[in-house]
C-alpha positions in Angstrom: 13.9 -18.2 -1.4 17.0 -16.1 -0.8 17.4 -12.5 0.7 15.1 -10.6 -1.9 14.1 -7.1 -1.1 10.4 -6.5 -0.9 9.3 -3.6 -2.9 7.3 -1.0 -0.9 5.1 2.0 -1.7 6.6 4.9 -2.6 3.3 7.0 -3.7 -0.1 6.8 -3.6 -2.7 8.2 -5.7 -6.4 9.3 -4.4 -10.1 10.3 -5.7 -11.8 13.1 -4.7 -12.9 11.6 -1.4 -9.5 11.1 -0.5 -9.6 7.4 -0.5 -6.3 5.5 -1.9 -6.7 4.5 -5.5 -3.2 3.2 -6.4 0.1 2.8 -5.4 3.4 3.5 -6.9 6.3 0.8 -5.8 9.8 1.0 -5.1 10.4 -0.4 -8.6 8.5 2.0 -10.4 5.4 0.1 -11.1 2.0 1.1 -10.8 -0.8 -0.9 -9.1 -4.4 0.0 -8.9 -5.9 -1.1 -5.3 -7.0 -4.2 -6.3 -3.5 -5.0 -7.6 -1.7 -3.8 -4.7 -4.2 -6.0 -2.4 -3.0 -9.3 -4.1 0.7 -7.7 -4.3 0.4 -7.1 -0.5 -1.7 -10.7 0.3 1.1 -12.6 -1.5 4.0 -10.9 0.6 5.7 -8.9 -2.0 5.2 -6.0 -0.2 7.2 -4.3 3.1 5.3 -2.3 5.7 1.6 -3.1 4.8 -0.8 -5.4 6.0 -4.4 -6.0 4.9 -7.0 -5.9 7.7 -10.6 -6.9 7.1 -13.6 -3.4 7.3 -16.8 -3.1 9.0 -18.2 -3.9 5.6 -16.0 -6.9 5.4 -14.1 -5.8 2.5 -9.9 -6.4 2.8 -7.8 -3.0 3.0 -4.3 -1.7 2.7 -2.6 -0.5 5.8 0.7 0.6 7.0 2.0 -1.8 9.7 1.7 0.2 13.5 5.0 1.1 14.2 4.4 4.3 15.6 5.5 6.6 13.4 2.9 8.8 11.5 5.1 10.1 8.7 5.4 6.8 7.0 1.1 6.3 7.0 0.4 5.5 3.6 -2.4 8.8 3.8 1.3 10.6 4.0 3.3 9.4 0.7 3.2 11.6 -1.8 1.0 11.8 -4.5 1.3 10.4 -8.2 -0.8 11.6 -11.3 
């Protein structure tokens, strides 16, 4: 497989409730939430993982590393 650099999320879109709805990757791709979940599940995005919420749905979250500045909610927004 080689040493391929995985993409990272570098910016986010949020809805009026503050929920994440889309992501921009380090390569410039824009993914809606479902596309992003597929990419995370496939292991293509570094620094994030999926977890199952109380409602049984899968959600994207940043890997716990003790650094709040790189949480997904802290990423810059894009239009």
